[in-house]
PDB file with SEQRES, HELIX, SHEET and CRYST1 records, atoms N, CA, C and O in Angstrom:
SEQRES   1 A   79  MET GLU VAL ILE LYS VAL VAL LEU LEU THR VAL ALA LEU          
SEQRES   2 A   79  VAL SER ILE ALA MET LEU GLY LEU ALA THR GLN ILE LEU          
SEQRES   3 A   79  LEU LYS LYS GLY GLY LYS PHE PRO ASN THR HIS VAL GLY          
SEQRES   4 A   79  GLY ASN LYS TYR LEU LYS ARG GLN GLY ILE HIS CYS ALA          
SEQRES   5 A   79  GLN THR GLN ASP LYS VAL GLU ARG ALA LYS VAL LYS ARG          
SEQRES   6 A   79  GLN VAL ASP PHE LYS ASN VAL ARG ILE ALA ASN THR SER          
SEQRES   7 A   79  LYS                                                          
HELIX    1 AA1 GLU A    2  LEU A   27  1                                  26    
HELIX    2 AA2 VAL A   38  GLY A   40  5                                   3    
HELIX    3 AA3 LYS A   42  ARG A   46  1                                   5    
HELIX    4 AA4 ALA A   52  GLN A   66  1                                  15    
HELIX    5 AA5 PHE A   69  ASN A   71  5                                   3    
CRYST1    1.000    1.000    1.000  90.00  90.00  90.00 P 1           1          
ATOM      1  N   MET A   1     -59.430 -66.870 133.642  1.00  0.00           N  
ATOM      2  CA  MET A   1     -58.598 -66.739 134.798  1.00  0.00           C  
ATOM      3  C   MET A   1     -57.275 -66.055 134.455  1.00  0.00           C  
ATOM      4  O   MET A   1     -56.742 -65.282 135.251  1.00  0.00           O  
ATOM      5  N   GLU A   2     -56.756 -66.346 133.272  1.00  0.00           N  
ATOM      6  CA  GLU A   2     -55.489 -65.726 132.877  1.00  0.00           C  
ATOM      7  C   GLU A   2     -55.663 -64.244 132.608  1.00  0.00           C  
ATOM      8  O   GLU A   2     -54.728 -63.468 132.802  1.00  0.00           O  
ATOM      9  N   VAL A   3     -56.856 -63.836 132.160  1.00  0.00           N  
ATOM     10  CA  VAL A   3     -57.097 -62.418 131.897  1.00  0.00           C  
ATOM     11  C   VAL A   3     -57.043 -61.637 133.211  1.00  0.00           C  
ATOM     12  O   VAL A   3     -56.510 -60.528 133.262  1.00  0.00           O  
ATOM     13  N   ILE A   4     -57.591 -62.218 134.257  1.00  0.00           N  
ATOM     14  CA  ILE A   4     -57.581 -61.560 135.553  1.00  0.00           C  
ATOM     15  C   ILE A   4     -56.135 -61.406 136.050  1.00  0.00           C  
ATOM     16  O   ILE A   4     -55.777 -60.376 136.621  1.00  0.00           O  
ATOM     17  N   LYS A   5     -55.321 -62.426 135.831  1.00  0.00           N  
ATOM     18  CA  LYS A   5     -53.911 -62.348 136.274  1.00  0.00           C  
ATOM     19  C   LYS A   5     -53.172 -61.236 135.520  1.00  0.00           C  
ATOM     20  O   LYS A   5     -52.389 -60.492 136.111  1.00  0.00           O  
ATOM     21  N   VAL A   6     -53.428 -61.129 134.208  1.00  0.00           N  
ATOM     22  CA  VAL A   6     -52.808 -60.093 133.413  1.00  0.00           C  
ATOM     23  C   VAL A   6     -53.252 -58.711 133.862  1.00  0.00           C  
ATOM     24  O   VAL A   6     -52.427 -57.804 133.971  1.00  0.00           O  
ATOM     25  N   VAL A   7     -54.544 -58.535 134.125  1.00  0.00           N  
ATOM     26  CA  VAL A   7     -55.077 -57.255 134.557  1.00  0.00           C  
ATOM     27  C   VAL A   7     -54.474 -56.879 135.936  1.00  0.00           C  
ATOM     28  O   VAL A   7     -54.047 -55.743 136.140  1.00  0.00           O  
ATOM     29  N   LEU A   8     -54.448 -57.811 136.839  1.00  0.00           N  
ATOM     30  CA  LEU A   8     -53.881 -57.537 138.165  1.00  0.00           C  
ATOM     31  C   LEU A   8     -52.403 -57.216 138.080  1.00  0.00           C  
ATOM     32  O   LEU A   8     -51.922 -56.317 138.769  1.00  0.00           O  
ATOM     33  N   LEU A   9     -51.677 -57.939 137.243  1.00  0.00           N  
ATOM     34  CA  LEU A   9     -50.255 -57.658 137.059  1.00  0.00           C  
ATOM     35  C   LEU A   9     -50.066 -56.257 136.464  1.00  0.00           C  
ATOM     36  O   LEU A   9     -49.175 -55.517 136.881  1.00  0.00           O  
ATOM     37  N   THR A  10     -50.885 -55.907 135.516  1.00  0.00           N  
ATOM     38  CA  THR A  10     -50.811 -54.570 134.909  1.00  0.00           C  
ATOM     39  C   THR A  10     -51.093 -53.487 135.930  1.00  0.00           C  
ATOM     40  O   THR A  10     -50.364 -52.497 135.998  1.00  0.00           O  
ATOM     41  N   VAL A  11     -52.121 -53.657 136.712  1.00  0.00           N  
ATOM     42  CA  VAL A  11     -52.464 -52.676 137.755  1.00  0.00           C  
ATOM     43  C   VAL A  11     -51.311 -52.545 138.737  1.00  0.00           C  
ATOM     44  O   VAL A  11     -50.957 -51.435 139.134  1.00  0.00           O  
ATOM     45  N   ALA A  12     -50.727 -53.662 139.131  1.00  0.00           N  
ATOM     46  CA  ALA A  12     -49.620 -53.640 140.096  1.00  0.00           C  
ATOM     47  C   ALA A  12     -48.421 -52.888 139.512  1.00  0.00           C  
ATOM     48  O   ALA A  12     -47.817 -52.062 140.196  1.00  0.00           O  
ATOM     49  N   LEU A  13     -48.074 -53.168 138.258  1.00  0.00           N  
ATOM     50  CA  LEU A  13     -46.930 -52.534 137.631  1.00  0.00           C  
ATOM     51  C   LEU A  13     -47.146 -51.020 137.455  1.00  0.00           C  
ATOM     52  O   LEU A  13     -46.231 -50.225 137.672  1.00  0.00           O  
ATOM     53  N   VAL A  14     -48.347 -50.644 137.065  1.00  0.00           N  
ATOM     54  CA  VAL A  14     -48.647 -49.242 136.912  1.00  0.00           C  
ATOM     55  C   VAL A  14     -48.621 -48.514 138.246  1.00  0.00           C  
ATOM     56  O   VAL A  14     -48.169 -47.373 138.339  1.00  0.00           O  
ATOM     57  N   SER A  15     -49.111 -49.189 139.273  1.00  0.00           N  
ATOM     58  CA  SER A  15     -49.083 -48.618 140.649  1.00  0.00           C  
ATOM     59  C   SER A  15     -47.659 -48.401 141.101  1.00  0.00           C  
ATOM     60  O   SER A  15     -47.340 -47.345 141.647  1.00  0.00           O  
ATOM     61  N   ILE A  16     -46.798 -49.374 140.887  1.00  0.00           N  
ATOM     62  CA  ILE A  16     -45.392 -49.261 141.287  1.00  0.00           C  
ATOM     63  C   ILE A  16     -44.727 -48.133 140.501  1.00  0.00           C  
ATOM     64  O   ILE A  16     -43.939 -47.376 141.067  1.00  0.00           O  
ATOM     65  N   ALA A  17     -45.022 -48.009 139.233  1.00  0.00           N  
ATOM     66  CA  ALA A  17     -44.447 -46.951 138.414  1.00  0.00           C  
ATOM     67  C   ALA A  17     -44.883 -45.589 138.897  1.00  0.00           C  
ATOM     68  O   ALA A  17     -44.061 -44.679 139.001  1.00  0.00           O  
ATOM     69  N   MET A  18     -46.156 -45.430 139.195  1.00  0.00           N  
ATOM     70  CA  MET A  18     -46.677 -44.151 139.665  1.00  0.00           C  
ATOM     71  C   MET A  18     -46.081 -43.799 141.014  1.00  0.00           C  
ATOM     72  O   MET A  18     -45.743 -42.640 141.253  1.00  0.00           O  
ATOM     73  N   LEU A  19     -45.947 -44.757 141.884  1.00  0.00           N  
ATOM     74  CA  LEU A  19     -45.352 -44.523 143.190  1.00  0.00           C  
ATOM     75  C   LEU A  19     -43.885 -44.111 143.036  1.00  0.00           C  
ATOM     76  O   LEU A  19     -43.395 -43.213 143.721  1.00  0.00           O  
ATOM     77  N   GLY A  20     -43.211 -44.791 142.123  1.00  0.00           N  
ATOM     78  CA  GLY A  20     -41.807 -44.428 141.887  1.00  0.00           C  
ATOM     79  C   GLY A  20     -41.643 -43.037 141.328  1.00  0.00           C  
ATOM     80  O   GLY A  20     -40.696 -42.338 141.687  1.00  0.00           O  
ATOM     81  N   LEU A  21     -42.547 -42.614 140.453  1.00  0.00           N  
ATOM     82  CA  LEU A  21     -42.453 -41.288 139.867  1.00  0.00           C  
ATOM     83  C   LEU A  21     -42.829 -40.194 140.873  1.00  0.00           C  
ATOM     84  O   LEU A  21     -42.332 -39.071 140.794  1.00  0.00           O  
ATOM     85  N   ALA A  22     -43.712 -40.536 141.818  1.00  0.00           N  
ATOM     86  CA  ALA A  22     -44.211 -39.547 142.754  1.00  0.00           C  
ATOM     87  C   ALA A  22     -43.469 -39.484 144.075  1.00  0.00           C  
ATOM     88  O   ALA A  22     -43.824 -38.672 144.930  1.00  0.00           O  
ATOM     89  N   THR A  23     -42.437 -40.323 144.275  1.00  0.00           N  
ATOM     90  CA  THR A  23     -41.770 -40.383 145.572  1.00  0.00           C  
ATOM     91  C   THR A  23     -41.160 -39.019 145.945  1.00  0.00           C  
ATOM     92  O   THR A  23     -41.298 -38.589 147.090  1.00  0.00           O  
ATOM     93  N   GLN A  24     -40.513 -38.355 145.038  1.00  0.00           N  
ATOM     94  CA  GLN A  24     -39.891 -37.092 145.388  1.00  0.00           C  
ATOM     95  C   GLN A  24     -40.954 -36.036 145.683  1.00  0.00           C  
ATOM     96  O   GLN A  24     -40.758 -35.194 146.560  1.00  0.00           O  
ATOM     97  N   ILE A  25     -42.050 -36.068 144.978  1.00  0.00           N  
ATOM     98  CA  ILE A  25     -43.125 -35.103 145.220  1.00  0.00           C  
ATOM     99  C   ILE A  25     -43.803 -35.376 146.528  1.00  0.00           C  
ATOM    100  O   ILE A  25     -44.123 -34.444 147.265  1.00  0.00           O  
ATOM    101  N   LEU A  26     -44.035 -36.653 146.843  1.00  0.00           N  
ATOM    102  CA  LEU A  26     -44.736 -37.001 148.064  1.00  0.00           C  
ATOM    103  C   LEU A  26     -43.865 -36.883 149.290  1.00  0.00           C  
ATOM    104  O   LEU A  26     -44.358 -36.453 150.333  1.00  0.00           O  
ATOM    105  N   LEU A  27     -42.613 -37.238 149.225  1.00  0.00           N  
ATOM    106  CA  LEU A  27     -41.752 -37.278 150.406  1.00  0.00           C  
ATOM    107  C   LEU A  27     -41.044 -35.970 150.685  1.00  0.00           C  
ATOM    108  O   LEU A  27     -40.761 -35.671 151.846  1.00  0.00           O  
ATOM    109  N   LYS A  28     -40.752 -35.189 149.683  1.00  0.00           N  
ATOM    110  CA  LYS A  28     -40.044 -33.935 149.852  1.00  0.00           C  
ATOM    111  C   LYS A  28     -40.996 -32.888 150.408  1.00  0.00           C  
ATOM    112  O   LYS A  28     -42.123 -32.759 149.930  1.00  0.00           O  
ATOM    113  N   LYS A  29     -40.552 -32.136 151.417  1.00  0.00           N  
ATOM    114  CA  LYS A  29     -41.396 -31.105 152.013  1.00  0.00           C  
ATOM    115  C   LYS A  29     -41.563 -29.978 150.979  1.00  0.00           C  
ATOM    116  O   LYS A  29     -40.578 -29.448 150.464  1.00  0.00           O  
ATOM    117  N   GLY A  30     -42.782 -29.631 150.693  1.00  0.00           N  
ATOM    118  CA  GLY A  30     -43.027 -28.598 149.696  1.00  0.00           C  
ATOM    119  C   GLY A  30     -42.786 -29.085 148.297  1.00  0.00           C  
ATOM    120  O   GLY A  30     -42.592 -28.279 147.387  1.00  0.00           O  
ATOM    121  N   GLY A  31     -42.794 -30.383 148.103  1.00  0.00           N  
ATOM    122  CA  GLY A  31     -42.531 -30.949 146.766  1.00  0.00           C  
ATOM    123  C   GLY A  31     -43.667 -30.615 145.800  1.00  0.00           C  
ATOM    124  O   GLY A  31     -44.834 -30.606 146.192  1.00  0.00           O  
ATOM    125  N   LYS A  32     -43.334 -30.346 144.564  1.00  0.00           N  
ATOM    126  CA  LYS A  32     -44.323 -30.040 143.567  1.00  0.00           C  
ATOM    127  C   LYS A  32     -43.794 -30.513 142.210  1.00  0.00           C  
ATOM    128  O   LYS A  32     -42.610 -30.805 142.039  1.00  0.00           O  
ATOM    129  N   PHE A  33     -44.733 -30.573 141.248  1.00  0.00           N  
ATOM    130  CA  PHE A  33     -44.328 -31.000 139.920  1.00  0.00           C  
ATOM    131  C   PHE A  33     -43.426 -29.923 139.276  1.00  0.00           C  
ATOM    132  O   PHE A  33     -43.648 -28.732 139.494  1.00  0.00           O  
ATOM    133  N   PRO A  34     -42.437 -30.320 138.507  1.00  0.00           N  
ATOM    134  CA  PRO A  34     -41.560 -29.323 137.878  1.00  0.00           C  
ATOM    135  C   PRO A  34     -42.326 -28.583 136.797  1.00  0.00           C  
ATOM    136  O   PRO A  34     -43.215 -29.144 136.155  1.00  0.00           O  
ATOM    137  N   ASN A  35     -41.973 -27.314 136.599  1.00  0.00           N  
ATOM    138  CA  ASN A  35     -42.573 -26.502 135.571  1.00  0.00           C  
ATOM    139  C   ASN A  35     -41.896 -26.823 134.240  1.00  0.00           C  
ATOM    140  O   ASN A  35     -40.746 -26.438 134.024  1.00  0.00           O  
ATOM    141  N   THR A  36     -42.585 -27.511 133.361  1.00  0.00           N  
ATOM    142  CA  THR A  36     -42.012 -27.888 132.057  1.00  0.00           C  
ATOM    143  C   THR A  36     -42.496 -26.983 130.944  1.00  0.00           C  
ATOM    144  O   THR A  36     -42.195 -27.232 129.776  1.00  0.00           O  
ATOM    145  N   HIS A  37     -43.233 -25.950 131.272  1.00  0.00           N  
ATOM    146  CA  HIS A  37     -43.738 -25.003 130.280  1.00  0.00           C  
ATOM    147  C   HIS A  37     -42.617 -24.168 129.708  1.00  0.00           C  
ATOM    148  O   HIS A  37     -41.633 -23.901 130.397  1.00  0.00           O  
ATOM    149  N   VAL A  38     -42.745 -23.758 128.483  1.00  0.00           N  
ATOM    150  CA  VAL A  38     -41.696 -22.943 127.824  1.00  0.00           C  
ATOM    151  C   VAL A  38     -41.482 -21.660 128.600  1.00  0.00           C  
ATOM    152  O   VAL A  38     -40.346 -21.204 128.727  1.00  0.00           O  
ATOM    153  N   GLY A  39     -42.552 -21.061 129.127  1.00  0.00           N  
ATOM    154  CA  GLY A  39     -42.432 -19.813 129.861  1.00  0.00           C  
ATOM    155  C   GLY A  39     -41.659 -19.927 131.153  1.00  0.00           C  
ATOM    156  O   GLY A  39     -41.181 -18.917 131.670  1.00  0.00           O  
ATOM    157  N   GLY A  40     -41.517 -21.137 131.697  1.00  0.00           N  
ATOM    158  CA  GLY A  40     -40.785 -21.327 132.937  1.00  0.00           C  
ATOM    159  C   GLY A  40     -39.319 -21.643 132.745  1.00  0.00           C  
ATOM    160  O   GLY A  40     -38.609 -21.863 133.726  1.00  0.00           O  
ATOM    161  N   ASN A  41     -38.839 -21.672 131.503  1.00  0.00           N  
ATOM    162  CA  ASN A  41     -37.457 -22.009 131.238  1.00  0.00           C  
ATOM    163  C   ASN A  41     -36.648 -20.735 131.097  1.00  0.00           C  
ATOM    164  O   ASN A  41     -36.863 -19.970 130.157  1.00  0.00           O  
ATOM    165  N   LYS A  42     -35.709 -20.489 132.024  1.00  0.00           N  
ATOM    166  CA  LYS A  42     -34.956 -19.241 132.016  1.00  0.00           C  
ATOM    167  C   LYS A  42     -33.998 -19.130 130.805  1.00  0.00           C  
ATOM    168  O   LYS A  42     -33.715 -18.022 130.349  1.00  0.00           O  
ATOM    169  N   TYR A  43     -33.515 -20.234 130.301  1.00  0.00           N  
ATOM    170  CA  TYR A  43     -32.611 -20.171 129.161  1.00  0.00           C  
ATOM    171  C   TYR A  43     -33.366 -19.758 127.881  1.00  0.00           C  
ATOM    172  O   TYR A  43     -32.834 -19.016 127.055  1.00  0.00           O  
ATOM    173  N   LEU A  44     -34.581 -20.234 127.731  1.00  0.00           N  
ATOM    174  CA  LEU A  44     -35.380 -19.816 126.569  1.00  0.00           C  
ATOM    175  C   LEU A  44     -35.811 -18.365 126.705  1.00  0.00           C  
ATOM    176  O   LEU A  44     -35.903 -17.649 125.707  1.00  0.00           O  
ATOM    177  N   LYS A  45     -36.079 -17.919 127.942  1.00  0.00           N  
ATOM    178  CA  LYS A  45     -36.425 -16.503 128.143  1.00  0.00           C  
ATOM    179  C   LYS A  45     -35.293 -15.584 127.730  1.00  0.00           C  
ATOM    180  O   LYS A  45     -35.522 -14.546 127.108  1.00  0.00           O  
ATOM    181  N   ARG A  46     -34.071 -15.964 128.073  1.00  0.00           N  
ATOM    182  CA  ARG A  46     -32.904 -15.164 127.678  1.00  0.00           C  
ATOM    183  C   ARG A  46     -32.817 -15.002 126.162  1.00  0.00           C  
ATOM    184  O   ARG A  46     -32.435 -13.945 125.659  1.00  0.00           O  
ATOM    185  N   GLN A  47     -33.171 -16.049 125.456  1.00  0.00           N  
ATOM    186  CA  GLN A  47     -33.092 -16.010 123.990  1.00  0.00           C  
ATOM    187  C   GLN A  47     -34.341 -15.379 123.359  1.00  0.00           C  
ATOM    188  O   GLN A  47     -34.413 -15.233 122.139  1.00  0.00           O  
ATOM    189  N   GLY A  48     -35.309 -15.012 124.179  1.00  0.00           N  
ATOM    190  CA  GLY A  48     -36.517 -14.369 123.673  1.00  0.00           C  
ATOM    191  C   GLY A  48     -37.507 -15.329 123.076  1.00  0.00           C  
ATOM    192  O   GLY A  48     -38.328 -14.929 122.250  1.00  0.00           O  
ATOM    193  N   ILE A  49     -37.459 -16.585 123.465  1.00  0.00           N  
ATOM    194  CA  ILE A  49     -38.354 -17.598 122.948  1.00  0.00           C  
ATOM    195  C   ILE A  49     -39.524 -17.748 123.913  1.00  0.00           C  
ATOM    196  O   ILE A  49     -39.325 -17.964 125.108  1.00  0.00           O  
ATOM    197  N   HIS A  50     -40.733 -17.633 123.398  1.00  0.00           N  
ATOM    198  CA  HIS A  50     -41.924 -17.738 124.216  1.00  0.00           C  
ATOM    199  C   HIS A  50     -42.813 -18.868 123.715  1.00  0.00           C  
ATOM    200  O   HIS A  50     -42.579 -19.403 122.632  1.00  0.00           O  
ATOM    201  N   CYS A  51     -43.812 -19.231 124.476  1.00  0.00           N  
ATOM    202  CA  CYS A  51     -44.755 -20.234 124.024  1.00  0.00           C  
ATOM    203  C   CYS A  51     -45.635 -19.629 122.920  1.00  0.00           C  
ATOM    204  O   CYS A  51     -45.636 -18.410 122.748  1.00  0.00           O  
ATOM    205  N   ALA A  52     -46.356 -20.421 122.197  1.00  0.00           N  
ATOM    206  CA  ALA A  52     -47.164 -19.963 121.057  1.00  0.00           C  
ATOM    207  C   ALA A  52     -48.229 -18.987 121.527  1.00  0.00           C  
ATOM    208  O   ALA A  52     -48.466 -17.993 120.840  1.00  0.00           O  
ATOM    209  N   GLN A  53     -48.871 -19.210 122.636  1.00  0.00           N  
ATOM    210  CA  GLN A  53     -49.919 -18.334 123.112  1.00  0.00           C  
ATOM    211  C   GLN A  53     -49.346 -16.960 123.462  1.00  0.00           C  
ATOM    212  O   GLN A  53     -49.933 -15.939 123.101  1.00  0.00           O  
ATOM    213  N   THR A  54     -48.229 -16.920 124.146  1.00  0.00           N  
ATOM    214  CA  THR A  54     -47.643 -15.641 124.526  1.00  0.00           C  
ATOM    215  C   THR A  54     -47.149 -14.893 123.282  1.00  0.00           C  
ATOM    216  O   THR A  54     -47.312 -13.678 123.173  1.00  0.00           O  
ATOM    217  N   GLN A  55     -46.559 -15.618 122.370  1.00  0.00           N  
ATOM    218  CA  GLN A  55     -46.056 -14.992 121.151  1.00  0.00           C  
ATOM    219  C   GLN A  55     -47.216 -14.416 120.340  1.00  0.00           C  
ATOM    220  O   GLN A  55     -47.097 -13.328 119.777  1.00  0.00           O  
ATOM    221  N   ASP A  56     -48.336 -15.138 120.277  1.00  0.00           N  
ATOM    222  CA  ASP A  56     -49.524 -14.657 119.564  1.00  0.00           C  
ATOM    223  C   ASP A  56     -50.063 -13.387 120.232  1.00  0.00           C  
ATOM    224  O   ASP A  56     -50.425 -12.424 119.555  1.00  0.00           O  
ATOM    225  N   LYS A  57     -50.109 -13.400 121.561  1.00  0.00           N  
ATOM    226  CA  LYS A  57     -50.596 -12.247 122.292  1.00  0.00           C  
ATOM    227  C   LYS A  57     -49.735 -11.013 122.050  1.00  0.00           C  
ATOM    228  O   LYS A  57     -50.258  -9.910 121.892  1.00  0.00           O  
ATOM    229  N   VAL A  58     -48.425 -11.194 122.020  1.00  0.00           N  
ATOM    230  CA  VAL A  58     -47.502 -10.077 121.782  1.00  0.00           C  
ATOM    231  C   VAL A  58     -47.678  -9.516 120.360  1.00  0.00           C  
ATOM    232  O   VAL A  58     -47.717  -8.302 120.162  1.00  0.00           O  
ATOM    233  N   GLU A  59     -47.784 -10.417 119.386  1.00  0.00           N  
ATOM    234  CA  GLU A  59     -47.954  -9.980 117.996  1.00  0.00           C  
ATOM    235  C   GLU A  59     -49.292  -9.268 117.793  1.00  0.00           C  
ATOM    236  O   GLU A  59     -49.353  -8.286 117.054  1.00  0.00           O  
ATOM    237  N   ARG A  60     -50.354  -9.739 118.428  1.00  0.00           N  
ATOM    238  CA  ARG A  60     -51.654  -9.065 118.322  1.00  0.00           C  
ATOM    239  C   ARG A  60     -51.586  -7.670 118.925  1.00  0.00           C  
ATOM    240  O   ARG A  60     -52.170  -6.730 118.386  1.00  0.00           O  
ATOM    241  N   ALA A  61     -50.886  -7.532 120.024  1.00  0.00           N  
ATOM    242  CA  ALA A  61     -50.738  -6.213 120.657  1.00  0.00           C  
ATOM    243  C   ALA A  61     -49.962  -5.254 119.757  1.00  0.00           C  
ATOM    244  O   ALA A  61     -50.294  -4.071 119.680  1.00  0.00           O  
ATOM    245  N   LYS A  62     -48.936  -5.756 119.080  1.00  0.00           N  
ATOM    246  CA  LYS A  62     -48.182  -4.922 118.142  1.00  0.00           C  
ATOM    247  C   LYS A  62     -49.056  -4.436 116.989  1.00  0.00           C  
ATOM    248  O   LYS A  62     -49.009  -3.261 116.622  1.00  0.00           O  
ATOM    249  N   VAL A  63     -49.847  -5.333 116.424  1.00  0.00           N  
ATOM    250  CA  VAL A  63     -50.707  -4.964 115.312  1.00  0.00           C  
ATOM    251  C   VAL A  63     -51.771  -3.971 115.759  1.00  0.00           C  
ATOM    252  O   VAL A  63     -52.102  -3.032 115.034  1.00  0.00           O  
ATOM    253  N   LYS A  64     -52.298  -4.182 116.943  1.00  0.00           N  
ATOM    254  CA  LYS A  64     -53.326  -3.290 117.479  1.00  0.00           C  
ATOM    255  C   LYS A  64     -52.803  -1.872 117.629  1.00  0.00           C  
ATOM    256  O   LYS A  64     -53.525  -0.904 117.391  1.00  0.00           O  
ATOM    257  N   ARG A  65     -51.532  -1.757 118.028  1.00  0.00           N  
ATOM    258  CA  ARG A  65     -50.919  -0.424 118.186  1.00  0.00           C  
ATOM    259  C   ARG A  65     -50.641   0.202 116.821  1.00  0.00           C  
ATOM    260  O   ARG A  65     -50.697   1.425 116.698  1.00  0.00           O  
ATOM    261  N   GLN A  66     -50.348  -0.582 115.806  1.00  0.00           N  
ATOM    262  CA  GLN A  66     -49.989  -0.074 114.506  1.00  0.00           C  
ATOM    263  C   GLN A  66     -51.191   0.416 113.714  1.00  0.00           C  
ATOM    264  O   GLN A  66     -51.064   1.343 112.915  1.00  0.00           O  
ATOM    265  N   VAL A  67     -52.346  -0.186 113.919  1.00  0.00           N  
ATOM    266  CA  VAL A  67     -53.513   0.162 113.154  1.00  0.00           C  
ATOM    267  C   VAL A  67     -54.101   1.446 113.684  1.00  0.00           C  
ATOM    268  O   VAL A  67     -54.404   1.541 114.873  1.00  0.00           O  
ATOM    269  N   ASP A  68     -54.268   2.426 112.838  1.00  0.00           N  
ATOM    270  CA  ASP A  68     -54.840   3.719 113.219  1.00  0.00           C  
ATOM    271  C   ASP A  68     -56.256   3.808 112.627  1.00  0.00           C  
ATOM    272  O   ASP A  68     -56.422   4.048 111.431  1.00  0.00           O  
ATOM    273  N   PHE A  69     -57.235   3.618 113.451  1.00  0.00           N  
ATOM    274  CA  PHE A  69     -58.608   3.570 112.968  1.00  0.00           C  
ATOM    275  C   PHE A  69     -59.177   4.964 112.717  1.00  0.00           C  
ATOM    276  O   PHE A  69     -60.244   5.079 112.113  1.00  0.00           O  
ATOM    277  N   LYS A  70     -58.512   6.013 113.153  1.00  0.00           N  
ATOM    278  CA  LYS A  70     -59.031   7.369 112.938  1.00  0.00           C  
ATOM    279  C   LYS A  70     -58.904   7.794 111.480  1.00  0.00           C  
ATOM    280  O   LYS A  70     -59.713   8.588 111.000  1.00  0.00           O  
ATOM    281  N   ASN A  71     -57.918   7.287 110.778  1.00  0.00           N  
ATOM    282  CA  ASN A  71     -57.694   7.699 109.402  1.00  0.00           C  
ATOM    283  C   ASN A  71     -58.098   6.605 108.386  1.00  0.00           C  
ATOM    284  O   ASN A  71     -57.615   6.614 107.254  1.00  0.00           O  
ATOM    285  N   VAL A  72     -58.951   5.699 108.769  1.00  0.00           N  
ATOM    286  CA  VAL A  72     -59.370   4.652 107.879  1.00  0.00           C  
ATOM    287  C   VAL A  72     -60.477   5.180 106.975  1.00  0.00           C  
ATOM    288  O   VAL A  72     -61.425   5.812 107.443  1.00  0.00           O  
ATOM    289  N   ARG A  73     -60.351   4.917 105.681  1.00  0.00           N  
ATOM    290  CA  ARG A  73     -61.338   5.342 104.714  1.00  0.00           C  
ATOM    291  C   ARG A  73     -61.861   4.127 103.982  1.00  0.00           C  
ATOM    292  O   ARG A  73     -61.111   3.196 103.689  1.00  0.00           O  
ATOM    293  N   ILE A  74     -63.124   4.136 103.694  1.00  0.00           N  
ATOM    294  CA  ILE A  74     -63.726   3.039 102.937  1.00  0.00           C  
ATOM    295  C   ILE A  74     -63.601   3.355 101.478  1.00  0.00           C  
ATOM    296  O   ILE A  74     -64.066   4.402 101.027  1.00  0.00           O  
ATOM    297  N   ALA A  75     -62.992   2.484 100.739  1.00  0.00           N  
ATOM    298  CA  ALA A  75     -62.792   2.701  99.311  1.00  0.00           C  
ATOM    299  C   ALA A  75     -64.087   2.428  98.571  1.00  0.00           C  
ATOM    300  O   ALA A  75     -64.837   1.513  98.912  1.00  0.00           O  
ATOM    301  N   ASN A  76     -64.333   3.231  97.560  1.00  0.00           N  
ATOM    302  CA  ASN A  76     -65.514   3.048  96.709  1.00  0.00           C  
ATOM    303  C   ASN A  76     -65.134   2.085  95.588  1.00  0.00           C  
ATOM    304  O   ASN A  76     -64.398   2.441  94.668  1.00  0.00           O  
ATOM    305  N   THR A  77     -65.653   0.854  95.683  1.00  0.00           N  
ATOM    306  CA  THR A  77     -65.267  -0.157  94.707  1.00  0.00           C  
ATOM    307  C   THR A  77     -66.213  -0.227  93.526  1.00  0.00           C  
ATOM    308  O   THR A  77     -65.898  -0.877  92.529  1.00  0.00           O  
ATOM    309  N   SER A  78     -67.373   0.429  93.608  1.00  0.00           N  
ATOM    310  CA  SER A  78     -68.323   0.379  92.491  1.00  0.00           C  
ATOM    311  C   SER A  78     -67.944   1.467  91.493  1.00  0.00           C  
ATOM    312  O   SER A  78     -67.677   2.608  91.871  1.00  0.00           O  
ATOM    313  N   LYS A  79     -67.924   1.098  90.209  1.00  0.00           N  
ATOM    314  CA  LYS A  79     -67.551   2.048  89.155  1.00  0.00           C  
ATOM    315  C   LYS A  79     -68.624   2.185  88.146  1.00  0.00           C  
ATOM    316  O   LYS A  79     -68.477   2.944  87.188  1.00  0.00           O  
TER     317      LYS A  79                                                      
END                                                                             
């Protein structure tokens, strides 16, 4: 019987917490979750800081432009 009380109390507390966290989103017209991604932060954008995926994509594009496949030669390693 005590286990049921603890479970019900836990469910009630979690429900109250979720309702408290969602009040602004639910009650505000056009309310939405805030963008917490690195790409959505204007201060980090000014400093040139990107998320890992974007930074990887930029670096891969740089390397792709630098590699010239027209002048690639296969070295003869057998002597």
